[in-house]
C-alpha positions in Angstrom: 34.2 24.1 -23.4 32.9 20.5 -24.5 30.7 20.9 -28.0 27.1 20.6 -27.9 26.9 17.3 -29.7 28.9 15.2 -27.0 27.1 16.8 -24.4 23.9 16.0 -26.2 25.4 12.2 -26.5 26.4 11.7 -23.0 23.0 13.0 -21.4 21.0 10.3 -23.5 24.0 7.6 -22.9 23.1 8.7 -18.9 19.6 8.2 -19.3 19.7 5.2 -21.4 21.8 3.6 -18.9 19.1 4.6 -15.9 16.8 2.9 -18.0 18.4 -0.3 -18.7 19.0 -0.2 -14.9 15.4 -0.5 -14.7 14.8 -3.3 -16.8 17.3 -5.4 -15.4 15.4 -4.7 -12.1 12.4 -5.3 -13.7 13.3 -8.9 -15.1 15.0 -10.2 -12.2 13.2 -9.0 -8.7 11.0 -12.0 -6.9 7.7 -9.9 -5.8 5.0 -8.9 -7.5 5.3 -5.4 -5.9 8.4 -4.9 -8.0 8.2 -7.6 -11.4 4.7 -6.6 -11.7 3.6 -3.3 -10.0 7.0 -1.6 -10.8 7.3 0.1 -7.5 11.2 0.8 -8.0 13.2 4.0 -9.3 16.8 4.5 -10.7 19.2 7.5 -10.6 22.3 8.5 -11.5 23.5 10.9 -8.5 27.2 12.3 -8.9 29.6 12.8 -6.2 28.2 15.9 -5.0 24.9 14.7 -4.3 23.3 15.9 -7.3 20.7 14.1 -9.6 21.9 13.8 -13.2 19.8 11.4 -14.7 16.7 9.0 -13.8 14.6 6.9 -15.6 10.5 7.0 -15.7 9.5 5.2 -12.5 8.2 6.9 -9.5 8.7 10.4 -8.4 8.9 10.4 -5.2 11.5 7.8 -5.0 14.0 10.2 -7.2 13.2 13.4 -5.7 14.2 12.0 -2.1 17.6 10.1 -3.0 19.8 12.9 -3.4 19.0 13.4 0.4 20.2 9.9 1.0 22.9 10.3 -0.5 24.0 13.0 1.4 23.8 11.0 4.3 25.5 7.8 3.0 28.4 10.8 2.1 28.4 12.3 5.5 28.5 8.5 7.1 31.2 7.3 4.2 33.3 10.3 3.3 35.6 7.8 1.4 33.6 4.8 0.1 35.5 2.0 -1.3 35.5 0.9 -4.8 33.4 -2.5 -5.4 31.6 -1.8 -2.2 28.1 -1.8 -2.1 25.9 0.6 0.4 22.4 0.2 1.5 19.8 2.3 3.7 16.1 2.6 4.6 16.3 5.0 7.2 13.5 8.2 6.8 15.4 10.3 9.2 18.4 9.6 7.1 17.4 10.5 3.3 14.7 7.4 3.0 11.4 8.0 1.9 10.0 5.1 4.1 11.0 1.9 5.9 9.8 -0.6 2.6 12.0 1.4 0.5 15.2 0.1 0.3 18.3 1.9 -1.4 21.3 0.2 -3.0 24.5 2.2 -3.9 27.3 1.5 -5.9 29.9 4.3 -6.5 31.9 4.8 -9.5 35.1 5.8 -10.0 37.4 7.3 -12.7 40.9 5.7 -11.5 40.9 7.1 -7.8 38.2 9.9 -8.4 34.5 9.6 -7.2 32.2 10.3 -9.9 28.6 9.0 -9.6 26.6 6.8 -7.5 24.8 4.2 -9.6 21.4 4.2 -7.2 18.3 1.8 -7.3 15.4 2.3 -4.7 12.6 -0.7 -4.1 9.6 -1.0 -2.2 10.1 -4.7 -0.5 7.2 -6.4 0.3 7.9 -6.6 3.6 10.2 -5.2 6.2 9.7 -6.7 9.4 7.8 -4.7 12.4 4.1 -5.1 14.2 2.3 -6.2 11.2 2.3 -7.8 7.5 3.2 -5.8 4.6 5.2 -2.6 6.2 2.1 -0.4 6.3 1.0 -0.3 10.0 -2.2 1.7 10.7 -1.9 1.3 14.8 1.8 2.2 14.8 2.9 5.5 16.8 6.5 5.4 16.4 8.9 4.2 13.6 9.9 1.1 15.4 6.4 -0.5 14.7 7.4 0.1 11.1 9.7 -2.1 10.5 13.1 -2.8 10.2 15.5 0.3 10.1 18.6 0.9 8.4 21.1 3.8 8.8 23.6 3.9 5.5 25.7 1.0 6.0 28.1 -1.5 3.8 26.5 -4.7 2.4 29.8 -5.7 1.5 33.5 -5.7 2.3 36.0 -5.2 0.1 33.8 -6.2 -2.6 32.4 -9.2 -1.0 29.0 -9.3 0.3 28.7 -9.6 3.9 26.8 -12.8 4.9 26.2 -12.3 8.4 24.5 -8.8 7.6 22.0 -10.4 4.7 21.3 -13.2 7.3 20.4 -10.9 9.8 18.3 -8.6 7.4 16.5 -11.6 5.9 15.8 -12.9 9.6 13.6 -9.7 10.6 11.3 -10.1 7.6 8.5 -12.3 6.9 9.5 -13.5 3.3 12.7 -14.1 3.8 13.4 -15.8 0.0 11.7 -12.8 -1.5 13.6 -10.0 0.4 17.1 -11.8 -0.7 15.8 -12.1 -4.7 14.8 -8.6 -4.4 18.0 -6.9 -2.7 20.1 -9.3 -5.0 18.0 -7.5 -8.0 19.0 -4.1 -6.5 22.4 -5.1 -6.4 22.6 -6.3 -9.8 21.0 -3.5 -11.6 23.2 -1.2 -9.7 26.3 -2.9 -10.6 25.1 -3.1 -14.0 24.7 0.9 -13.7 28.5 1.1 -12.7 29.8 -1.3 -15.6 27.7 0.9 -18.0 29.1 4.1 -16.6 32.7 3.0 -16.7 32.2 2.3 -20.3 31.3 5.9 -20.7 33.9 6.9 -18.6 36.5 5.0 -20.5 35.2 5.9 -24.0 35.3 9.6 -23.3 37.3 10.2 -20.5 36.7 11.6 -17.0 36.9 15.6 -17.4 34.6 15.3 -20.9 32.0 13.5 -18.8 32.2 16.1 -15.6 32.3 18.6 -18.0 29.1 17.6 -20.0 27.3 16.7 -16.5 28.0 20.8 -15.7 26.4 21.8 -19.4 23.3 19.3 -19.0 22.4 20.9 -15.2 22.7 24.4 -16.7 20.7 24.0 -19.5 18.2 22.6 -17.4 18.1 25.4 -15.0 18.1 28.0 -17.6 15.0 25.8 -19.4 13.2 25.6 -16.4 13.9 29.4 -15.5 12.6 30.6 -18.7 9.6 28.8 -17.8 9.2 30.2 -14.4 10.0 34.0 -15.7 6.3 33.3 -17.7 4.3 33.3 -14.6 2.7 35.6 -12.9 4.8 37.0 -9.8 3.2 37.2 -6.5 2.1 35.5 -3.3 -0.2 32.6 -3.4 -1.8 30.5 -0.9 -3.3 26.9 -1.3 -4.3 24.4 1.1 -4.6 20.4 0.9 -6.7 18.2 3.2 -6.0 14.8 5.0 -8.7 12.4 6.0 -7.3 11.8 9.3 -4.6 10.2 10.7 -6.5 6.9 12.2 -6.1 8.2 16.2 -9.0 10.6 16.1 -7.4 13.6 14.4 -9.6 14.6 11.3 -9.4 17.2 8.7 -5.8 17.6 8.7 -4.1 20.8 6.4 -1.3 21.3 4.6 -0.7 24.9 3.7 1.3 26.2 1.1 2.6 29.8 0.9 4.1 30.2 -2.5 6.2 33.2 -3.9 6.8 33.6 -7.3 9.6 36.5 -8.2 11.3 36.6 -11.5 12.3 33.1 -12.4 12.5 32.2 -8.4 9.8 30.0 -6.7 9.8 30.3 -2.6 7.6 27.4 -1.1 6.6 28.1 2.3 4.9 24.9 4.0 5.8 26.2 7.6 1.9 26.9 8.2 1.1 23.5 7.9 -0.8 21.2 10.7 1.8 20.2 13.5 2.7 16.3 13.0 0.1 13.7 14.0 0.3 10.5 16.2 -0.2 7.9 12.6 1.6 7.1 9.8 1.2 10.3 8.0 3.3 12.2 8.9 6.6 13.2 6.4 9.9 12.7 6.8 12.2 15.8 5.4 13.6 14.0 2.6 10.2 12.7 1.7 8.8 16.4 1.6 11.5 17.7 -0.6 10.8 15.4 -2.8 7.1 15.8 -3.0 7.6 20.1 -3.7 10.4 19.0 -6.7 7.6 16.8 -8.1 4.9 19.3 -7.6 7.4 21.9 -9.4 8.3 19.4 -12.2 4.7 19.0 -12.8 4.3 22.7 -14.0 7.5 22.7 -16.4 7.4 21.2 -19.8 7.4 17.2 -20.4 10.7 17.8 -22.4 12.8 19.4 -19.6 15.4 17.1 -18.2 14.6 16.4 -14.5 18.0 16.9 -13.2 19.2 18.8 -10.3 19.5 22.1 -12.6 16.1 21.8 -13.5 15.1 22.4 -9.7 17.5 25.5 -9.1 14.8 28.0 -9.5 13.0 26.2 -6.5 13.6 27.0 -2.8 11.8 25.3 0.1 11.1 26.3 3.7 9.9 23.5 6.2 9.3 23.7 10.0 10.4 20.5 11.9 7.4 19.1 14.3 4.9 19.4 11.7 3.2 16.8 9.3 5.5 17.7 6.7 8.8 17.2 8.5 8.3 15.0 11.6 10.4 15.1 14.3 12.9 11.6 14.2 10.9 8.3 15.8 7.5 9.4 14.3 5.6 7.0 12.0 6.1 8.0 8.6 5.7 4.7 6.3 2.2 6.2 4.2 4.0 9.5 3.6 5.2 8.4 0.1 1.4 8.6 -0.8 0.1 10.7 2.0 1.2 13.3 2.7 2.7 13.7 -0.4 -0.3 13.9 -2.5 -1.4 16.9 -0.3 1.9 18.6 -0.5 1.6 18.3 -4.1 -2.2 19.0 -4.4 -1.7 22.3 -2.1 1.1 24.0 -4.0 -0.8 22.8 -7.3 -3.7 25.3 -5.7 -1.4 28.0 -4.8 0.4 28.2 -8.4 -2.9 27.7 -10.4 -3.0 31.4 -9.8 0.1 31.9 -11.5 0.2 29.9 -14.1 -3.6 28.4 -14.8 -2.9 26.5 -18.0 0.0 24.8 -16.7 -1.8 23.3 -13.3 -4.2 20.2 -13.6 -6.6 19.0 -11.4 -6.0 16.6 -8.6 -5.0 13.5 -8.7 -6.5 10.3 -6.7 -5.7 9.5 -3.0 -3.8 6.2 -2.5 -6.2 3.5 -0.9 -4.0 0.4 -0.4 -5.2 -3.4 1.2 -2.4 -5.7 2.0 -3.6 -9.0 2.7 -1.9 -12.3 4.7 -3.3 -15.8 4.6 -2.9 -19.4 3.4 -3.0 -20.2 0.0 -4.5 -23.8 -0.3 -2.8 -24.5 -3.7 1.1 -23.9 -2.4 0.0 -24.3 1.5 2.6 -21.3 1.7 1.5 -18.1 3.1 1.5 -14.9 1.0 1.6 -11.4 1.5 -0.2 -9.5 -1.1 -0.7 -5.6 -1.8 -3.7 -4.2 -4.2 -2.2 -2.1 -6.9 -5.5 -2.7 -8.4 -8.4 -0.5 -9.2 -6.1 3.0 -9.0 -7.5 6.6 -8.8 -8.1 8.8 -11.8 -5.6 11.3 -12.7 -6.5 15.1 -13.0 -8.0 17.0 -16.0 -5.6 19.8 -17.5 -5.8 22.5 -20.5 -4.5 19.3 -22.6 -7.9 17.6 -22.2 -9.6 15.3 -19.7 -7.7 12.9 -17.1 -6.3 9.5 -17.5 -8.5 6.9 -15.6 -7.6 4.6 -13.4 -3.7 6.1 -13.7 -2.8 6.0 -9.9 -1.7 9.0 -7.7 0.1 11.8 -8.2 3.1 10.8 -6.2 4.1 7.8 -8.3 2.6 9.6 -12.0 1.5 6.6 -13.6 4.6 4.7 -12.6 3.0 2.0 -10.6 1.2 -0.3 -12.6 -1.6 -2.8 -11.6 0.2 -5.4 -13.5 -1.9 -8.6 -14.8 -5.2 -9.5 -13.2 -4.5 -13.2 -14.9 -0.7 -13.3 -13.2 -2.0 -12.1 -9.6 -5.1 -14.6 -9.7 -2.2 -17.3 -11.1 0.0 -16.4 -8.0 -2.1 -15.4 -5.4 -5.7 -17.4 -4.2 -7.9 -14.1 -5.3 -10.4 -14.4 -8.2 -11.1 -11.1 -9.9 -15.0 -10.7 -10.8 -14.7 -7.4 -11.8 -12.0 -4.8 -12.8 -13.6 -1.9 -14.9 -13.9 1.9 -14.6 -16.5 3.4 -12.0 -19.1 5.9 -13.6 -19.6 9.1 -12.3 -16.5 9.2 -10.4 -14.7 11.8 -12.4 -14.3 15.6 -11.0 -16.7 17.8 -14.0 -15.1 20.7 -15.5 -14.2 22.0 -19.2 -11.8 19.1 -19.0 -13.1 16.3 -16.6 -10.8 14.2 -14.7 -10.0 10.3 -15.0 -12.5 7.8 -13.6 -11.4 5.4 -10.8 -12.0 2.0 -10.9 -14.9 -0.7 -9.7 -13.2 -4.0 -8.6 -14.8 -6.6 -6.9 -12.3 -9.1 -5.8 -13.3 -12.8 -3.9 -10.7 -14.2 -1.4 -10.1 -17.8 -2.0 -7.5 -18.3 0.7 -7.6 -21.3 3.5 -9.6 -20.1 7.0 -9.0 -16.6 7.9 -7.3 -13.9 5.7 -6.0 -10.8 7.3 -6.4 -7.4 5.6 -4.6 -4.0 6.7 -6.2 -1.2 4.8 -3.6 2.1 4.7 -4.3 5.3 3.0 -6.5 8.2 2.5 -9.3 9.9 0.5 -12.7 8.2 1.9 -13.4 11.9 2.9 -11.8 14.3 0.5 -11.6 13.4 -3.3 -9.1 14.4 -5.6 -9.3 18.1 -6.1 -10.6 20.3 -8.9 -8.5 23.0 -10.0 -9.3 26.3 -11.7 -13.1 25.9 -11.2 -13.4 22.2 -11.7 -15.2 20.0 -9.8 -13.3 17.7 -6.9 -13.4 13.9 -7.9 -15.3 11.3 -5.9 -13.9 9.7 -2.7 -13.1 6.2 -2.2 -15.5 3.4 -1.0 -14.5 0.2 0.0 -16.6 -2.6 1.5 -16.5 -5.8 2.6 -19.4 -8.6 1.6 -18.4 -11.8 3.7 -20.6 -14.5 3.4 -23.7 -14.4 5.7 -22.7 -11.2 7.0 -23.7 -7.6 6.8 -21.7 -5.3 4.2 -18.9 -3.8 6.5 -17.4 -0.6 5.0 -13.7 -0.4 5.4 -11.8 2.5 7.0 -8.8 3.9 5.6 -6.6 2.9 8.1 -7.4 -0.6 9.7 -5.2 -3.6 10.9 -5.8 -7.1 11.2 -9.4 -7.3 9.6 -10.7 -10.6 9.6 -11.4 -12.1 5.9 -13.3 -15.3 5.4 -12.5 -17.4 2.6 -15.2 -16.4 -0.2 -15.6 -12.8 0.9 -15.6 -10.3 -2.0 -13.6 -6.9 -1.6 -15.7 -4.1 -3.4 -13.6 -1.7 -4.2 -14.6 1.6 -5.7 -11.5 4.2 -6.0 -11.8 7.6 -6.5 -11.7 9.9 -9.9 -9.2 13.1 -10.9 -10.2 16.2 -10.2 -11.7 18.2 -12.8 -9.7 21.6 -14.5 -12.0 24.2 -15.6 -15.5 25.7 -15.6 -18.0 22.8 -16.4 -20.0 25.0 -18.1 -17.5 25.4 -20.7 -17.2 21.4 -21.2 -18.1 20.5 -25.1 -21.3 18.8 -25.2 -19.9 16.3 -27.7 -17.5 15.3 -25.1 -20.7 14.8 -22.3 -22.3 12.7 -24.9 -19.5 10.4 -25.7 -19.2 9.7 -21.8 -22.8 8.9 -21.6 -22.5 6.2 -24.5 -20.0 4.8 -22.7 -22.1 4.6 -19.7 -19.3 6.5 -17.6 -21.5 9.5 -17.1 
């Protein structure tokens, strides 16, 4: 058996490789959605398609990657050294179409040992409208270019014909090519670093250490779960609508905790809907894993072993596992957030001190228009004015931290950089008073942003998301956070409330989009809140 010190060294080496890959991705990507907002993730997956290491990026990405690796292994059971593979199909292990996943195999002599994996959200992947999120979509073919597991290289040489075909089908081919090259470079870097580890420690020592890492994480997770109260628990979360008239769509989690095992049954969730808030199978599996991980200790290694106590039941044809062909682009945010919320509501009855209030929901805006300074078309994704996170026994929730599915991993980046790169002016960007759900520990505050569009002519806006009706859930007696409220203020026109799912909204130059984003849910009885904490909020003008 490999000694514990070597195992610990190798665990840290693998984690460091994933982190270095992420830094390379951040510094080489072209699009602001990647090099500013950091909407990408890294994972090291072994030959058995098990998650071995990851960096702190976007949890909903990483949890689905093993399913993508399985789809890739089924299509290419004997991957070639030096080749690069890619997929984005949600029905073959992808999350949603904007997330392209690049794989590079890593060998010890002729034996496949790892996949070096980079998943990144591209600014555009074709489809009927700009920016990938199409609230008018009723089938996946309305949403963009769909890639099954495929090879980008042949004998290590990039297939330029394939790359040209992909770039030809997106609106910003230069950015697409640059971002994809950044992914390939980052995955290649992971390959190089893993080869160095294999050369230093040997394949057998590394393989034994990986097994020990997974087993240790499993023991740690089971020790935690064993301390929760046994029983069957029910939790629900509600989505506003699907954009086609279906409202109050319910996700139902029936959770059974027995000993050190947790079974999460989502089969009673509502049927799939017309719009793009349906979830793919891999995405829901990831959301379930996230909910479970959020209830574990922060220090536990999030690898395949940590999730062995977890058993998942899904039913095809429901909102959480749509049949192939349904639109799913919104699913990484919604219904992921609601899957997590329903599970946390259920398990808050078994381990209330580990549960936290709901995190705010995602409501994005994608703008496309003409930049008068460059005379070039732009596509801009709004990551500003993030919603608040939930309160917990550890204290008040983080303000403007973002949504549950990204756990703070997506950033809004520099306001000044955004104004430099796009024809936008941010008149205000601050906390939204009164948006946090009350509780013994309140939720975090949402944002209050006024953004003026100074594009040439008419800009088109798509909204895509949730949370204008239902706010983030309060937990263990805490109150819900405020829902979103988005308003278009056009010169000489009456204020227009923006819905959460609209396509091609005309925005005239000089218009202001006023965003009031939702706050996080509170935790615990508001009557138990420390009066000095309330006084502090009041002094800062946030109560």
